[in-house]
C-alpha positions in Angstrom: -30.8 28.3 -11.5 -28.0 26.2 -10.0 -24.3 26.6 -10.3 -22.2 23.4 -9.8 -18.6 23.6 -9.0 -16.2 20.7 -9.0 -12.6 20.9 -7.7 -10.4 18.0 -9.0 -6.9 17.3 -7.6 -4.5 15.6 -10.0 -1.0 14.2 -9.8 1.1 14.0 -12.9 3.7 11.3 -12.0 5.5 11.2 -15.3 5.8 14.9 -15.8 9.2 16.7 -15.6 8.4 20.3 -16.6 5.8 23.0 -16.6 5.6 22.7 -20.4 4.7 19.0 -20.1 2.1 19.8 -17.4 0.6 22.4 -19.7 0.4 19.9 -22.6 -1.5 17.3 -20.5 -3.9 19.8 -18.9 -4.7 21.5 -22.2 -5.7 18.1 -23.6 -7.9 17.3 -20.6 -9.6 20.8 -20.5 -10.3 20.8 -24.2 -11.9 17.4 -24.1 -14.0 18.3 -21.1 -15.2 21.5 -22.8 -16.1 19.7 -26.0 -17.7 16.6 -24.5 -19.6 18.1 -21.5 -20.0 21.8 -22.3 -18.5 23.0 -19.0 -16.1 25.7 -18.0 -12.7 24.4 -16.9 -9.6 26.2 -15.5 -6.5 25.3 -13.5 -7.2 27.0 -10.2 -4.3 25.9 -7.9 -0.8 24.4 -7.9 0.2 26.5 -10.9 4.0 26.4 -10.2 4.2 22.7 -9.3 5.3 20.3 -12.0 3.5 17.2 -10.8 0.4 18.6 -9.1 -2.6 20.3 -10.6 -6.0 21.4 -9.4 -8.8 21.9 -11.9 -12.0 23.8 -11.3 -15.0 22.8 -13.4 -18.3 24.7 -13.5 -21.7 23.8 -14.8 -24.8 26.0 -15.0 -28.3 24.5 -15.2 -31.9 24.8 -14.1 -31.9 21.3 -12.6 -29.8 20.5 -9.6 -29.8 16.8 -10.3 -28.6 17.4 -13.9 -25.8 19.6 -12.6 -24.6 17.0 -10.2 -24.8 14.3 -12.9 -22.7 16.3 -15.3 -20.0 17.0 -12.8 -19.9 13.4 -11.6 -19.5 12.3 -15.2 -16.6 14.8 -15.6 -14.8 13.3 -12.6 -15.4 9.8 -13.9 -14.1 10.7 -17.4 -10.9 12.0 -15.9 -10.5 9.0 -13.5 -11.1 6.4 -16.3 -9.5 8.3 -19.1 -6.2 7.5 -20.7 -4.5 10.6 -19.5 -1.1 10.6 -17.8 -2.7 11.7 -14.6 -3.8 10.2 -11.3 -6.9 11.6 -9.6 -6.2 12.5 -6.0 -9.8 13.3 -5.3 -12.7 15.6 -6.1 -15.5 17.5 -4.4 -18.7 18.8 -5.9 -20.6 21.8 -4.5 -24.0 23.0 -5.9 -25.1 26.5 -5.3 -28.7 27.6 -5.8 -29.1 31.1 -7.3 
């Protein structure tokens, strides 16, 4: 069994409040959950209006599949029509 964890840094340049940040992140997280069947949470930069860090987790028997899903998640955010700019991402796969 493999657990894949992806940390994604985002910048929200047009955002002016925590309420606006919450609206954008809720849209992104719900789409990721529905489309890729992954667990998603905001893990850092909670009090900053224009920065966000998302943690995405995928559990699978196949290491390659886990990496593929998390790479597709990052590409979906980067190419999506969200009001965000991706600062970077890192993927770590942990065998259990």
